[in-house]
Structure formats: C-alpha cells, structure tokens
C-alpha positions in Angstrom: 0.1 -0.1 0.0 1.4 3.5 -0.9 1.6 6.3 2.1 -1.3 8.8 2.4 -1.4 12.0 3.8 -2.2 13.0 7.9 -5.5 14.8 6.4 -7.1 11.4 5.5 -6.8 9.7 8.5 -10.8 8.6 10.1 -11.9 7.3 13.1 -11.7 3.5 13.0 -8.5 3.1 11.7 -6.2 0.9 12.8 -3.0 1.5 14.9 -0.3 -1.2 14.9 2.8 -1.2 17.0 6.2 -1.7 15.2 6.2 -5.5 15.6 2.8 -5.6 14.4 0.4 -5.7 17.7 -2.8 -4.1 16.9 -2.6 -0.7 19.2 -6.0 0.1 18.7 -8.3 2.3 16.6 -8.0 6.1 15.4 -10.6 7.2 18.4 -9.4 11.3 17.1 -7.2 13.4 14.8 -5.5 15.8 16.9 -4.3 18.8 15.2 -5.3 22.0 12.9 -6.1 21.1 9.4 -6.2 24.4 8.1 -2.6 25.4 9.5 -1.2 22.0 8.7 -0.1 20.5 11.8 -0.4 17.5 13.0 -0.1 16.8 16.6 -1.0 13.3 17.0 -3.5 10.4 17.6 -6.4 9.7 20.3 -6.1 5.6 20.4 -9.0 3.8 21.7 -8.1 0.3 22.6 -11.4 -1.2 23.7 -15.1 -0.5 24.1 -14.8 0.8 27.4 -11.0 2.2 27.6 -10.1 5.1 27.8 -8.0 6.5 24.6 -4.1 7.0 24.8 -2.3 9.6 23.3 0.5 9.1 20.6 2.2 11.9 19.6 2.8 13.0 15.9 6.3 11.9 15.9 5.9 8.1 17.2 3.8 7.6 14.1 6.1 6.0 11.1 4.1 4.9 8.6 0.3 6.5 7.3 -1.2 4.3 4.5 -4.7 3.6 3.8 -6.7 2.6 7.1 -3.7 1.7 9.0 -1.5 3.7 11.3 2.0 2.2 12.1 4.0 3.4 15.2 7.8 3.1 15.5 7.7 1.9 19.0 6.5 -2.1 19.8 3.8 -3.1 21.7 4.9 -3.2 25.0 5.9 -0.1 25.0 2.7 1.3 23.4 1.0 -0.1 26.1 1.9 2.4 28.8 1.2 5.9 26.5 -0.4 8.5 28.3 -4.3 8.8 28.7 -5.7 11.2 26.1 -7.2 14.2 27.3 -8.9 16.7 25.4 -8.4 20.1 24.5 -10.3 22.9 25.9 -13.6 23.0 23.3 -12.2 26.7 21.6 -9.3 28.2 23.0 -7.2 31.1 20.6 -3.7 31.8 21.3 -3.1 35.5 20.4 0.0 36.8 19.5 2.4 38.4 22.3 1.9 41.8 19.6 -1.3 41.6 19.9 -3.3 44.5 21.2 -5.7 44.9 24.4 -8.7 45.4 21.9 -8.3 42.0 20.3 -7.6 40.5 24.2 -10.6 42.1 25.2 -12.5 40.7 22.3 -11.2 37.4 22.9 -11.6 36.9 26.1 -15.7 38.1 25.3 -15.4 36.6 22.8 -16.6 39.3 20.8 
C-alpha cells in the first residue's frame, strides 16, 4: 500500500506497533488541518477503555486504513491517557492589542 497524508486519517483506522501488535483504533485526530499541523492521535483500545495519546513523532507510516508506529507493542501499552483540549481556545500572538485580547476574552 502507498502512504497517504495525515489529513485523510479517519476514526476507526487501525493503529499498530512496530512489531505488528494492534494497539487500537483511531478515536480522534489531533492537529490543525487549516495550518497543516499534525500533533498526534487519540487511540482507543477497547469499548470501555480510555483513549491513549500517540504523539505525531511516533507515527512511522500512514497507509489507507492503517497507521504504523515506531515503538513496539509493550512500549505502546504505556502511552499516556489522551486529554481533550479546551473546546475552542484561541492563542493570540504577543503583539495582540488590548482590544484583541478583550474581544477574545469575551468572544465578541
């Protein structure tokens, strides 16, 4: 299979360790599509298990329906739990004016 962009990853894709062990399925894609920034993946390993976080730098290969990691299965079992980011937080540059900060604070 040929490799594909992170932008086409979908919920439910298989995530496997470097030794072929299935880690789980993609629960959520973490990044900013508009800025083309891939941060990582939230991966679910079971129906009731909490998703774990896989940083983008641990992703070795992305093919249609499958994501391969660069770490073995035993290390992948110790990935940190995924914590959802705040709903909609905008980070303003240091050069933002007081008015921009005020508008952002009150979401005007």
